[in-house]
Phi, psi and omega in degrees: 000125177277126186271138172284166173304136185311117176290336178232132181226133171240138182248122185250123183276177184267188174290123174078014186251184186201179175289355183265007182293154177299321182292315174306311182297322176297317187284321177300320184292324175298315184287339179284350173286347181253106184297328182269005183263138168258127191249124174242133171215090180284148167289119177280130174292161175292329177287119173304318177299311184293322167320297192294312179308316184289320174297322182290321182282327174306317190255359187308323179262006180283150179296167179276337173247159174086013182238144176231146179235120173247129192222143181239131173056236180307318180304325181298313176304318177297316177307310183302319180291320169314304190303330175296321174285327181231079185289359180267352185280148167287137188226127176234128183243129176245116186042059191281142175299143181256310182231074174299322179310314180287308186289331183269353173301331178281351177263005178303127178128201178284131174229152179259143173297139180294313181268002172215070187299346171291341185260137181220160175218159180255126180264109186282152178296334181280349175295332176299316180290328177293327172296313182303318178291335183275348193279103176252011179088196176293154174298142188287326185256088194290344179285350178259008193248133167229137184236121175254108188238125181259121181294341181271004176303122183275351183245332182239152177273115179307321186294325170301314174308309185288324177296320180273329188245004187268008177292334175271214178274136177220145178244111181261113179269144188284342177226247183057203182207187183295317187284353190053063183292343170259033184309318180306330175283337185251347181302318173309324183287321175298312184291328172306313180300320183287338180260348187292152178305000000 
């Protein structure tokens, strides 16, 4: 059966990021080219438990087919968690976090938003435990998984990302960086995955 373009797409940004990130904006512009597509890119709260509760509420009545979740960094970790609840959804991950409970423990305290440095939030110690509780491992349906992983990621280890998320279709970049500053070069590969039959 040939699948149409996903009518529902949700984009999940990373830690200290927002819907104003360059990748989120580029994907929103791409989605706008499909009149029948609904695009969601919520601002995620600092609490991982609250973030996931909100995402599960947002998607509770969404169908099992025709949905794609795109996640970057911490958003990739959240997307992988959602895939355990909805294994028939397409899941695209960009430099996805593997062990955010370990990595974000260093960020307990006040943090500033990347795209609005005048705005800050407090990352509480209990959020580390909330991240640990959300860790369900790699998405179960590898045929619905795409991972875009940069060896030049300065924050996350590409080997860890590839080990956990590389069982599906993966694109391993020889350079680039955590933010995927050259995203325009790789976006067509990601969108082909989202639209493929």
